[in-house]
C-alpha positions as CSV (number, residue, x, y, z in Angstrom):
1,M,44.8,-19.5,-5.5
2,S,40.7,-20.1,-6.3
3,E,39.2,-23.1,-7.9
4,E,37.6,-21.9,-11.4
5,Q,34.4,-23.7,-12.7
6,H,33.4,-23.1,-16.3
7,V,29.4,-22.9,-17.1
8,D,27.1,-21.2,-19.4
9,L,25.1,-18.8,-16.8
10,V,25.3,-17.7,-12.9
11,V,22.2,-16.4,-11.2
12,L,23.1,-14.5,-8.5
13,G,20.7,-14.1,-5.9
14,L,17.6,-16.4,-6.1
15,G,14.4,-14.4,-5.1
16,P,11.4,-15.6,-7.1
17,G,13.0,-13.9,-10.6
18,G,16.1,-15.4,-10.3
19,E,15.0,-18.9,-9.0
20,S,12.9,-18.8,-12.3
21,V,15.5,-17.5,-14.8
22,A,17.8,-20.4,-13.3
23,T,15.1,-22.8,-13.4
24,E,13.9,-21.8,-17.4
25,A,17.7,-21.6,-18.2
26,A,18.5,-25.1,-16.9
27,K,15.4,-26.4,-18.7
28,A,16.7,-25.2,-22.1
29,G,20.0,-26.7,-21.7
30,L,22.5,-24.6,-20.2
31,T,24.8,-25.4,-17.3
32,V,23.3,-23.0,-14.4
33,V,24.8,-21.9,-11.0
34,G,22.4,-20.4,-8.5
35,V,23.9,-18.3,-5.8
36,D,22.8,-16.7,-2.3
37,E,23.4,-16.2,0.9
38,R,20.2,-16.1,2.0
39,L,16.9,-18.1,1.5
40,V,16.1,-19.3,-2.2
41,G,12.8,-18.3,-2.6
42,G,13.5,-14.5,-1.6
43,E,11.7,-12.3,0.4
44,C,8.0,-12.8,-0.9
45,P,7.5,-16.0,0.8
46,Y,9.2,-15.9,3.9
47,Y,9.2,-12.4,5.1
48,G,6.9,-10.1,2.8
49,C,4.0,-11.4,0.3
50,I,2.8,-14.6,1.5
51,P,3.1,-14.3,5.4
52,S,2.0,-10.6,5.6
53,K,-1.2,-11.8,3.6
54,M,-1.8,-14.5,6.0
55,V,-1.6,-12.0,8.7
56,I,-4.0,-10.1,6.5
57,R,-6.7,-12.7,5.7
58,A,-6.7,-13.6,9.7
59,A,-7.4,-10.0,10.6
60,D,-9.8,-9.5,8.2
61,A,-11.8,-12.3,9.5
62,L,-11.8,-10.4,13.0
63,A,-13.3,-7.3,11.3
64,E,-15.9,-9.3,9.7
65,A,-16.9,-11.0,12.5
66,R,-17.1,-7.6,14.2
67,R,-19.8,-6.5,11.6
68,V,-22.1,-9.1,12.3
69,A,-23.8,-6.7,14.7
70,D,-24.9,-4.8,11.2
71,L,-25.8,-7.4,9.4
72,A,-26.8,-10.7,10.9
73,G,-27.4,-10.6,14.7
74,S,-24.2,-10.7,17.1
75,A,-20.8,-12.8,17.4
76,T,-18.1,-12.4,20.1
77,V,-15.0,-12.0,18.7
78,A,-11.6,-13.0,20.9
79,P,-8.5,-12.4,18.7
80,D,-5.8,-15.0,19.0
81,F,-2.6,-14.4,17.2
82,S,-1.1,-18.3,17.5
83,P,-3.3,-19.9,14.8
84,V,-1.9,-17.6,11.7
85,A,1.8,-17.5,13.7
86,T,1.6,-21.3,13.4
87,R,0.4,-20.9,9.8
88,I,3.0,-18.8,8.5
89,R,5.6,-20.9,10.6
90,D,4.6,-24.6,9.4
91,E,3.0,-24.0,6.5
92,A,4.2,-20.8,4.8
93,T,7.9,-20.9,5.5
94,D,8.9,-24.7,7.2
95,D,10.1,-22.4,9.9
96,W,12.0,-20.3,7.7
97,D,13.6,-23.2,6.1
98,D,14.4,-23.1,2.0
99,A,15.4,-26.8,2.1
100,V,12.1,-27.5,-0.5
101,A,13.0,-24.2,-2.4
102,V,16.6,-25.6,-2.9
103,E,16.0,-29.0,-3.7
104,R,13.2,-28.0,-6.3
105,L,15.9,-25.9,-7.9
106,E,18.4,-28.6,-7.9
107,K,15.8,-30.9,-9.4
108,A,15.4,-28.8,-12.5
109,G,18.9,-29.2,-13.3
110,V,20.6,-26.2,-11.5
111,T,23.4,-26.0,-9.6
112,F,23.1,-24.3,-6.0
113,V,25.7,-22.4,-4.1
114,R,25.3,-21.0,-0.6
115,G,27.4,-17.6,0.0
116,H,27.9,-14.6,-0.8
117,G,28.6,-13.7,-4.4
118,R,31.0,-11.0,-6.2
119,L,31.4,-10.2,-9.9
120,A,34.8,-10.3,-10.5
121,G,34.8,-9.0,-14.4
122,E,32.7,-9.6,-17.0
123,G,30.8,-12.9,-17.0
124,V,32.6,-14.0,-13.8
125,V,31.3,-14.5,-10.2
126,E,33.8,-15.3,-7.1
127,V,32.0,-17.2,-4.1
128,A,34.0,-18.9,-1.2
129,G,37.4,-18.9,-3.4
130,T,35.7,-20.3,-6.2
131,R,35.7,-18.5,-9.8
132,Y,32.3,-19.3,-12.1
133,V,33.0,-18.5,-15.3
134,A,29.7,-18.1,-17.3
135,R,30.1,-18.4,-21.4
136,V,26.6,-16.9,-21.6
137,G,26.8,-14.3,-18.7
138,V,25.4,-13.1,-14.9
139,V,21.9,-12.3,-14.3
140,L,21.6,-10.2,-11.1
141,N,18.8,-10.6,-8.9
142,T,20.2,-9.3,-5.4
143,G,17.0,-7.9,-4.2
144,T,16.6,-5.1,-1.4
145,A,16.7,-5.1,2.6
146,P,15.0,-3.7,5.2
147,A,16.2,0.4,5.6
148,A,16.2,2.1,8.8
149,P,16.0,6.0,8.6
150,P,18.8,7.9,10.7
151,V,17.1,8.6,13.3
152,E,18.9,9.2,16.8
153,G,18.8,6.2,19.0
154,L,17.1,3.9,16.6
155,A,20.0,1.7,15.9
156,D,20.6,0.9,19.4
157,T,17.2,-0.5,20.1
158,P,15.4,-3.6,19.2
159,F,13.2,-2.3,16.6
160,W,11.3,-4.7,14.1
161,T,11.2,-4.6,10.7
162,N,9.2,-6.9,8.0
163,R,11.4,-9.9,8.6
164,D,11.2,-9.6,12.6
165,V,7.3,-8.6,12.6
166,L,6.3,-12.1,10.8
167,R,8.3,-13.9,12.7
168,A,5.9,-12.6,15.9
169,T,3.9,-15.1,18.0
170,E,1.6,-12.8,19.4
171,A,0.1,-9.5,18.7
172,P,1.9,-6.7,21.0
173,S,-0.3,-4.7,23.4
174,S,0.8,-1.5,21.9
175,L,2.8,-0.7,18.4
176,V,4.0,2.6,16.5
177,V,4.7,2.0,13.3
178,V,7.5,4.1,11.3
179,G,6.1,4.3,7.7
180,G,2.8,4.9,6.5
181,G,3.6,3.0,3.0
182,A,2.4,0.0,1.8
183,I,4.1,-2.3,4.3
184,G,3.1,-0.2,7.3
185,A,-0.5,0.6,6.4
186,E,-1.2,-3.2,6.0
187,L,0.6,-4.7,8.8
188,A,-0.8,-1.3,11.3
189,Q,-4.4,-2.0,10.5
190,A,-3.9,-6.2,10.5
191,F,-2.4,-6.2,14.2
192,A,-5.2,-3.0,15.4
193,R,-8.0,-5.8,14.0
194,F,-5.9,-8.1,16.4
195,G,-6.1,-6.0,19.3
196,S,-3.1,-4.1,19.4
197,R,-2.7,-0.2,20.3
198,V,-1.7,1.2,17.0
199,S,0.2,4.1,15.7
200,V,1.4,5.4,12.5
201,L,3.8,7.9,11.9
202,E,4.0,9.2,8.4
203,A,6.6,11.7,7.0
204,A,4.6,12.6,4.6
205,P,0.9,14.8,4.5
206,R,-0.9,11.4,4.5
207,I,-0.6,7.9,4.4
208,L,-0.1,5.9,1.1
209,A,1.6,9.2,-0.4
210,L,2.5,7.3,-3.8
211,E,-1.3,6.9,-4.1
212,E,-4.2,8.9,-5.4
213,P,-5.6,11.5,-2.4
214,E,-9.0,9.8,-3.3
215,A,-7.5,6.3,-2.0
216,S,-5.4,7.7,1.2
217,E,-8.4,9.1,2.3
218,V,-10.8,6.0,1.8
219,V,-8.2,4.1,3.7
220,A,-7.4,6.9,6.1
221,A,-11.2,6.9,7.4
222,S,-11.0,2.7,7.7
223,F,-8.0,3.0,10.1
224,A,-10.0,5.7,12.0
225,R,-13.3,3.0,12.3
226,D,-10.2,0.5,13.4
227,G,-8.6,2.5,16.3
228,V,-5.7,3.2,14.4
229,Q,-3.9,6.6,15.1
230,V,-2.7,8.1,11.8
231,L,0.3,11.3,12.4
232,A,0.7,12.4,9.0
233,G,3.7,15.2,8.3
234,A,5.6,13.8,11.5
235,S,9.4,14.1,11.8
236,I,10.8,11.7,13.9
237,R,13.5,13.0,16.6
238,S,14.8,10.4,18.4
239,V,13.9,6.6,19.7
240,T,15.1,5.7,22.7
241,Y,14.4,1.7,24.5
242,A,14.2,1.0,28.3
243,D,12.5,-1.7,30.7
244,G,10.6,-3.1,27.7
245,R,9.4,-0.1,26.2
246,F,10.1,2.1,23.0
247,T,9.8,5.7,23.0
248,V,9.7,7.6,19.9
249,A,10.0,11.7,20.3
250,F,8.6,13.5,17.0
251,T,7.2,16.7,15.8
252,D,3.7,16.4,14.5
253,A,2.2,18.0,11.4
254,D,1.5,21.5,13.7
255,S,5.2,21.5,14.9
256,T,4.3,20.3,18.3
257,D,6.9,18.2,20.3
258,L,5.1,15.1,21.1
259,D,6.3,11.6,22.3
260,L,4.5,8.2,21.6
261,D,5.1,5.0,23.9
262,A,4.9,1.4,22.8
263,D,6.0,-2.4,23.3
264,R,6.8,-2.7,19.8
265,L,8.1,-0.6,16.9
266,L,7.7,-1.7,13.6
267,V,10.3,0.3,10.9
268,A,8.5,0.0,7.7
269,A,10.1,3.1,6.0
270,G,11.7,1.9,2.7
271,R,13.9,-0.4,1.7
272,R,17.4,-0.4,0.4
273,P,19.1,-2.3,-2.8
274,N,21.4,-5.0,-2.1
275,L,24.2,-3.5,-4.5
276,H,26.7,-2.2,-2.3
277,D,28.9,-5.5,-2.2
278,I,28.4,-7.3,-5.2
279,G,31.1,-6.4,-7.2
280,L,29.6,-3.6,-9.9
281,E,32.6,-1.9,-10.1
282,T,34.4,-4.8,-12.1
283,V,32.2,-4.2,-14.4
284,G,32.3,-0.8,-15.0
285,L,29.2,0.1,-13.1
286,D,28.2,2.0,-9.3
287,P,28.0,-0.2,-6.2
288,S,26.4,2.9,-4.8
289,A,24.1,3.1,-7.2
290,R,19.8,2.8,-6.3
291,S,19.4,1.1,-9.1
292,L,20.8,-0.3,-12.3
293,E,19.8,0.9,-15.5
294,T,18.5,-1.8,-18.1
295,D,17.3,-1.8,-21.6
296,E,14.2,-3.7,-22.9
297,R,16.1,-6.8,-22.6
298,M,17.0,-6.7,-19.0
299,R,20.7,-6.1,-20.2
300,A,22.6,-3.9,-17.8
301,G,26.0,-4.5,-19.4
302,E,27.8,-7.0,-21.3
303,R,26.7,-10.6,-20.5
304,L,25.1,-9.1,-17.6
305,W,21.3,-9.2,-16.7
306,A,19.8,-7.5,-14.2
307,I,16.0,-8.3,-12.8
308,G,13.7,-7.6,-10.0
309,D,14.0,-4.6,-7.2
310,I,17.1,-3.6,-8.3
311,T,15.9,-2.2,-11.6
312,G,14.0,0.5,-9.9
313,K,10.7,-0.8,-12.0
314,G,8.8,-1.7,-9.2
315,A,9.7,-3.9,-5.7
316,F,7.2,-6.4,-6.8
317,T,7.1,-10.0,-6.9
318,H,5.1,-9.8,-10.6
319,M,7.6,-7.3,-11.8
320,S,10.6,-9.8,-10.8
321,M,9.1,-12.6,-12.7
322,Y,7.8,-10.6,-15.8
323,Q,11.4,-9.5,-16.1
324,A,12.8,-12.9,-15.4
325,G,10.7,-14.4,-18.3
326,I,12.1,-11.6,-20.6
327,A,16.1,-12.5,-19.2
328,V,15.5,-16.1,-20.2
329,R,14.2,-15.0,-23.9
330,D,17.0,-13.1,-24.6
331,L,20.0,-15.4,-22.9
332,T,18.2,-18.3,-24.9
333,G,18.0,-16.5,-28.1
334,T,13.9,-16.6,-28.2
335,D,12.1,-13.2,-29.5
336,G,10.4,-10.7,-27.5
337,P,8.2,-9.2,-26.8
338,W,10.5,-7.1,-24.4
339,A,10.1,-4.8,-22.0
340,S,7.2,-2.1,-21.3
341,Y,6.3,-0.7,-18.0
342,H,3.2,1.6,-19.1
343,A,0.9,-0.5,-17.3
344,V,2.5,-1.7,-14.2
345,P,-0.3,-2.8,-11.7
346,R,0.2,-2.8,-7.8
347,V,-2.1,-4.1,-4.8
348,T,-2.0,-2.6,-0.8
349,F,-4.0,-5.3,1.1
350,T,-5.7,-3.1,3.8
351,D,-9.2,-2.9,4.0
352,P,-10.2,-1.6,1.4
353,E,-7.6,-3.1,-1.0
354,V,-6.0,-0.2,-3.0
355,G,-5.2,-1.4,-6.3
356,W,-3.4,1.0,-9.1
357,V,-2.2,0.5,-12.4
358,G,-0.3,2.9,-15.0
359,M,-0.1,6.9,-13.5
360,T,-1.6,8.7,-11.2
361,G,-3.7,12.1,-12.2
362,Q,-0.5,14.3,-11.0
363,Q,1.6,11.9,-13.2
364,A,0.2,12.2,-16.0
365,R,-0.2,16.1,-15.9
366,D,3.3,15.9,-15.0
367,A,4.1,14.3,-18.5
368,R,2.2,16.8,-20.2
369,L,-0.6,15.1,-21.4
370,T,-4.2,16.5,-21.7
371,V,-5.9,14.7,-18.7
372,R,-9.7,13.7,-18.0
373,V,-10.0,12.1,-14.6
374,G,-13.5,10.3,-13.2
375,T,-14.3,8.6,-10.2
376,G,-17.5,6.6,-9.0
377,A,-17.8,5.6,-5.2
378,L,-18.4,2.3,-4.6
379,A,-20.8,3.2,-1.4
380,E,-23.2,4.7,-4.0
381,S,-23.2,1.6,-6.5
382,T,-25.7,-1.0,-5.6
383,R,-23.3,-3.5,-4.7
384,G,-21.6,-1.2,-2.4
385,W,-25.2,-0.4,-0.7
386,I,-25.7,-4.1,-0.5
387,H,-22.4,-4.7,1.0
388,G,-22.8,-2.4,3.7
389,P,-20.4,-2.0,6.7
390,G,-16.9,-2.3,4.6
391,G,-18.3,-1.4,1.3
392,D,-16.5,1.8,1.3
393,G,-14.1,2.3,-2.2
394,V,-13.6,4.6,-4.9
395,V,-12.8,4.1,-8.5
396,K,-10.6,6.7,-10.5
397,V,-9.6,6.5,-13.8
398,V,-7.1,8.9,-15.7
399,E,-7.7,9.3,-19.6
400,D,-5.2,11.1,-22.3
401,A,-7.8,12.7,-23.6
402,D,-5.8,13.4,-27.0
403,A,-5.2,9.6,-27.4
404,G,-8.6,8.7,-26.2
405,Y,-7.7,5.8,-23.8
406,L,-6.8,5.5,-20.1
407,V,-3.1,5.8,-19.1
408,G,-4.1,5.0,-15.6
409,A,-6.5,4.0,-12.8
410,T,-7.1,3.3,-9.4
411,S,-9.6,0.5,-7.7
412,V,-10.3,1.0,-4.0
413,G,-12.7,-1.4,-2.0
414,P,-13.4,-4.6,-0.7
415,T,-12.1,-6.2,-3.7
416,G,-9.9,-3.5,-5.3
417,G,-7.0,-5.7,-6.1
418,E,-9.8,-7.9,-8.3
419,V,-11.3,-5.3,-10.0
420,L,-8.2,-3.6,-11.1
421,S,-7.9,-6.3,-13.4
422,M,-10.1,-5.1,-16.2
423,L,-8.5,-1.5,-15.6
424,A,-4.9,-2.7,-15.9
425,T,-6.0,-4.6,-18.9
426,A,-7.5,-1.5,-20.7
427,V,-4.3,0.5,-20.0
428,H,-2.1,-2.2,-21.5
429,A,-3.8,-2.5,-24.3
430,R,-4.8,1.1,-24.8
431,V,-8.7,-0.2,-25.5
432,P,-10.1,3.2,-26.2
433,T,-12.7,4.9,-23.4
434,A,-15.6,4.7,-26.2
435,V,-15.0,0.9,-26.7
436,L,-14.9,1.0,-22.5
437,R,-18.5,2.9,-22.6
438,E,-20.1,0.2,-24.5
439,Q,-19.2,-2.7,-22.8
440,V,-22.0,-4.3,-20.7
441,L,-21.1,-4.8,-17.0
442,A,-22.6,-7.6,-14.6
443,Y,-25.0,-6.3,-11.7
444,P,-25.1,-5.9,-9.3
445,T,-21.1,-5.7,-8.9
446,F,-18.3,-3.7,-7.3
447,H,-17.0,-3.0,-11.2
448,R,-19.8,-1.6,-12.3
449,A,-18.3,1.5,-10.6
450,V,-15.9,1.5,-13.4
451,S,-19.0,2.6,-16.1
452,S,-19.5,5.4,-13.4
453,A,-16.1,6.6,-13.2
454,L,-15.9,6.5,-17.2
455,A,-19.1,8.4,-17.1
456,A,-17.7,11.4,-15.0
457,L,-14.5,11.9,-16.9
458,A,-13.9,15.3,-17.4
C-alpha cells in the first residue's frame, strides 16, 4: 500500500516556470512539493537558452574578428571550441548537475522529490509509491523533449539533439542540421563560424519559416556569407551511419535525389510535449494531446493548472515565467492581471538577430484585419551604414489600419532583439500609430529604422 501525504500544492515539472511557482507559493505560506525526474531548472539552463547563447556569443566574436580586415586593419582568427565548452560545463551547468538549483528550491521551503510523477485523480500526484494529496491543487510544468521525424534509419544512428550538441567538446569538421527553425539556424551558423562545414536541410520553402519572409531573406544571405549551405524544400528519405560518418539521402526542391555526408547530424526538427505519461486520463484530459487548454488564470481543470511549453502558447522561458506569475496569483487568491497573448515576443539569436512580436502580416490578413505593412532597411539607415559589415537587417511593422495601431512587428539586425523591445511595447499597449510617428528617436541608432518602417506603411 502506498504512503499518503497531505500538502497544499504539488508542482509537477520544475522548469523555470515550475520552479518559480513552487518557490513563490512556498514564500506565500503554502506547503509545496516539487517533483521532477530531470534536472531542476528545466531545458533552458542546461540544454537550451543559456548554453546555446554561450556558443553563439563565442561564434559572433569570431565573426567580428573576421570583419577587422574591412574596418580596422588585419587579424588572425584561429577558432577553438574548448573555451566555450569549458564555460558551459563549469560556469553554466556545473557539469549538468542541479545540486545548486535543488538547494535553492529547498531553502525557499519547497520539498523536492526526484522521480516520475503521475496524476492519480483530482489534486493527487503519485511518485515512487507515495501519494501526495494537494488541498489547493496541482500545477503542471512538464515541458517538452526533442522530437525526431519518422525517417528511415534515423533512430538507429547516434544523431545529436540540442541536449547532445551542447555537451560537445569540439566543433565537428562537418555537420548536417535537420531543421531550419530557431534552434537549427542558430547552431548551424555558430558551428560554421567555428570552422565546421555545415548544411541545413529544411522541409519548408525557406529557413525560419515562422518569421516574416524579409527576415528569412536577410538571415539566408548571412548564412551564405558564412558558408552555410541551405537546402530548403528538402524531403529526407533515409539516414545511415557507418565508419563514423552519417549519410543523409534526400530529395531537393527540384525533385532531385541527393546525398549528404557528415561527421555529425543534428536533428532540430521540433519538440514533443511531455504529456503522454503523466496521468492526464485520471482527470479527464487526453494524454495524446499536443497541448493543454487553459483559461486566463492558467487553469486546465478542477484544482489543476498548466504552464509553460505544454500550454501551446510559445515554448519560451519568458512565456513559462509569465504564466507562472499568473498561476501563483490565482492559486494564492491574488487578483490579476490575467493571461493575454496578443503581444508575445520571441528572438532568434542568429547573426543578424530576428525579433518578432504579435502577428506577421500574413497572420493579420488571415485574421481578416485591414492590414497595412511598412519596412525599413537597416543598411539604408545611418547606423547601418556606419556599422558596415554585419549591419544588414530590416524592421517591418504590421498595422490594423481600422484600429490605428500595430498588431505585429519584426526587427532584424545586429541588435534585433533589443530594438524589438520598443515594438513589443507598442503592440502590447496598442499605442496609436500616430503617436509612434511623433516620437523622437535618438540619432544615429538602429532603432531609427522603426521610423522608416512607420513612414512606409501602406
